[in-house]
C-alpha positions in Angstrom: 26.7 -203.3 96.0 29.1 -200.5 95.4 32.6 -201.8 95.2 35.9 -200.2 94.3 36.8 -200.4 90.6 40.1 -200.1 88.9 40.5 -196.7 87.3 42.4 -196.0 84.1 43.9 -193.0 85.8 47.4 -193.5 87.0 46.7 -192.1 90.5 44.1 -194.9 91.1 45.7 -197.8 89.3 47.2 -200.3 91.7 49.3 -203.4 90.6 49.6 -206.4 92.9 53.3 -206.9 92.0 54.2 -203.3 92.9 53.9 -201.9 96.4 51.8 -198.8 96.7 53.2 -195.7 98.3 51.1 -192.6 98.2 54.0 -190.6 99.5 55.9 -191.3 96.3 52.9 -191.3 93.9 51.6 -188.0 95.1 54.4 -185.8 96.5 53.7 -182.7 98.5 51.3 -181.9 101.4 47.6 -182.9 101.2 45.4 -180.4 99.4 42.5 -179.2 101.5 39.2 -180.1 100.1 36.3 -177.7 100.9 33.9 -179.2 103.4 30.7 -178.1 105.0 31.4 -176.0 108.1 31.2 -178.0 111.2 32.5 -181.4 110.2 33.0 -184.3 109.7 36.5 -183.8 111.0 40.0 -185.0 110.4 41.6 -186.1 113.7 44.4 -183.5 113.2 41.9 -180.7 112.9 40.5 -178.9 116.0 37.1 -180.5 116.6 34.5 -180.4 119.4 35.2 -182.6 122.4 32.4 -185.1 123.0 32.0 -188.7 123.8 32.9 -190.8 120.8 33.4 -194.5 120.3 36.8 -195.4 119.0 36.4 -197.8 116.1 39.8 -197.4 114.5 39.7 -195.1 111.5 36.4 -193.6 112.8 35.6 -191.9 116.1 31.8 -192.2 116.2 29.7 -189.8 118.4 27.6 -191.5 121.1 24.1 -189.9 121.3 20.9 -190.6 123.1 18.4 -193.0 121.5 21.0 -194.0 118.9 22.4 -197.5 118.4 25.9 -197.9 117.0 26.8 -201.1 115.3 30.2 -202.2 113.8 30.1 -205.0 111.3 33.3 -206.8 110.2 32.5 -209.0 107.2 35.1 -211.1 105.5 33.8 -210.6 102.0 32.0 -207.2 102.2 34.6 -205.3 104.3 33.6 -203.3 107.3 31.0 -200.6 108.1 29.5 -198.7 110.9 25.7 -198.4 111.3 24.1 -195.6 113.3 20.5 -196.5 113.9 17.8 -194.1 115.2 14.3 -195.5 115.4 13.3 -197.0 112.0 16.1 -195.0 110.2 19.7 -196.0 109.8 22.9 -194.6 108.4 25.7 -196.9 107.2 29.1 -195.2 107.1 32.4 -196.2 105.5 35.7 -194.3 105.3 38.0 -194.7 102.2 41.5 -193.7 101.4 41.7 -190.9 98.9 44.5 -189.4 96.7 46.7 -186.8 98.3 45.6 -184.3 95.7 42.0 -184.2 94.4 38.7 -185.6 95.5 36.7 -188.8 95.0 33.1 -187.9 95.7 32.4 -186.4 92.3 33.5 -189.6 90.6 31.7 -191.9 93.1 28.4 -190.0 92.7 28.5 -190.8 89.0 29.4 -194.4 89.6 26.6 -194.8 92.2 24.0 -193.3 89.8 25.2 -195.6 87.0 25.0 -198.8 89.2 21.5 -197.8 90.4 20.3 -197.3 86.9 21.8 -200.6 85.7 20.0 -202.4 88.6 16.7 -200.9 87.6 16.5 -198.0 90.1 16.4 -194.2 89.7 18.5 -191.4 91.1 19.2 -187.7 90.9 21.8 -185.4 92.3 20.7 -182.7 94.7 22.3 -180.2 97.1 22.3 -181.2 100.7 23.9 -179.9 104.0 27.2 -181.6 103.1 27.3 -180.6 99.4 26.1 -182.6 96.5 24.5 -185.9 97.3 22.5 -188.6 95.5 18.8 -189.2 96.2 17.7 -192.6 94.8 15.0 -195.3 94.5 17.1 -198.4 95.0 15.9 -202.0 94.1 15.3 -204.3 97.1 18.1 -206.9 97.2 17.1 -210.4 96.0 15.6 -212.5 98.7 14.4 -209.6 100.9 10.7 -208.8 101.3 9.4 -205.4 100.4 8.3 -203.2 97.5 10.3 -203.2 94.3 12.1 -199.9 95.1 13.0 -198.2 98.4 14.3 -194.6 99.0 17.9 -194.1 99.8 20.2 -191.1 100.2 23.9 -191.2 99.5 26.1 -188.6 101.2 29.8 -188.1 100.8 32.5 -185.7 102.1 36.0 -185.4 100.9 38.7 -184.8 103.5 42.5 -184.7 103.5 43.4 -188.1 102.0 40.1 -189.6 102.9 36.4 -189.9 101.8 33.6 -190.4 104.3 30.5 -191.9 102.7 27.1 -192.6 104.2 24.0 -194.4 103.0 20.8 -193.3 104.8 17.6 -195.3 104.6 14.2 -195.3 106.4 12.1 -192.2 107.2 15.2 -190.0 107.5 15.5 -190.0 103.8 12.5 -187.7 103.7 13.9 -185.3 106.3 12.5 -184.4 109.7 13.9 -185.1 113.1 15.3 -188.5 112.2 17.4 -186.9 109.4 18.6 -184.2 111.8 19.8 -186.8 114.3 21.7 -188.8 111.7 23.1 -185.7 110.0 24.4 -184.5 113.4 26.0 -188.0 114.0 27.7 -187.8 110.5 28.8 -184.2 111.1 30.5 -185.1 114.4 32.4 -188.1 113.2 36.2 -187.9 113.2 38.3 -189.7 110.6 41.7 -191.1 111.7 43.4 -191.6 108.4 46.9 -192.5 109.7 50.2 -191.9 107.9 50.6 -195.4 106.4 50.1 -195.7 102.6 46.7 -197.0 101.5 45.6 -197.3 97.9 42.9 -194.8 96.9 39.4 -196.2 97.3 40.5 -198.9 99.7 38.5 -199.0 103.0 40.3 -197.6 106.0 40.5 -200.1 108.8 37.8 -200.4 111.4 38.1 -202.4 114.6 36.2 -203.3 117.7 36.8 -201.2 120.8 39.3 -202.8 123.2 36.6 -203.9 125.7 34.4 -205.4 123.0 37.4 -207.2 121.3 38.4 -208.7 124.7 34.8 -210.0 125.2 34.7 -211.3 121.7 38.0 -213.1 122.0 36.8 -214.7 125.3 33.5 -215.8 123.6 35.4 -217.1 120.6 37.8 -219.1 122.8 34.9 -220.6 124.8 33.0 -221.5 121.6 36.1 -223.1 120.1 36.5 -225.2 123.1 32.9 -226.2 123.1 32.8 -227.0 119.4 36.2 -228.5 118.9 34.8 -232.0 118.7 31.9 -231.1 116.4 32.1 -231.8 112.6 28.9 -230.2 111.4 30.0 -226.5 111.6 29.9 -224.5 108.4 32.0 -221.4 107.4 31.0 -218.0 108.6 30.6 -215.1 106.2 30.4 -212.4 108.8 32.9 -211.6 111.5 32.3 -210.0 114.9 29.7 -207.3 115.5 29.7 -204.7 118.2 26.5 -202.9 119.2 26.1 -200.1 121.7 22.8 -198.4 122.5 22.4 -195.1 124.4 
């Protein structure tokens, strides 16, 4: 629903015929962006040691009664879902300019898109700073009431933005909100040193053991189906789910 748009500002404008290099476009060291005390963390910062699942650009904490799911979709990009009971939190990490922050701009864009779709939203202060509380229209084809509550959380880090969408009972607070907020707070972002255009998603990948299993399954399926002619294209790629 919320996709990257081309900005008129030079820092964000990317041309297909010109390679992007954020080292040249924005010289100097990254400027620290104030964040809520206690995380989420950059991989180069001191951070608490705990069990985390390595999903590439995100190290996701593993907690009791939580389910972690990584979805790699060809058209929609990639995202991590942390599910706790009937609540879930969808998380994506984006590249950001070396100087400045993205979350202020994205909050306004999110609010505008929700309003254009017939929903409602307001900004409010949360444990990670300003966030967006919303009533979002149910996607076409899905059952349910016309609007459902959603909470958009964002944190600017050094050359990255971590954004989460929380749905379910956790939107209203309580123990479910505390569990998902703790998971978000304990995430570690691995930005890497390679140039990435601002607002582009940072790469997510399956853990090595899951990738090996997926490749074995894909090879077996390809062998089984190589003589079939009725197979259609797949929109979604591999998914990894872990429950603790």
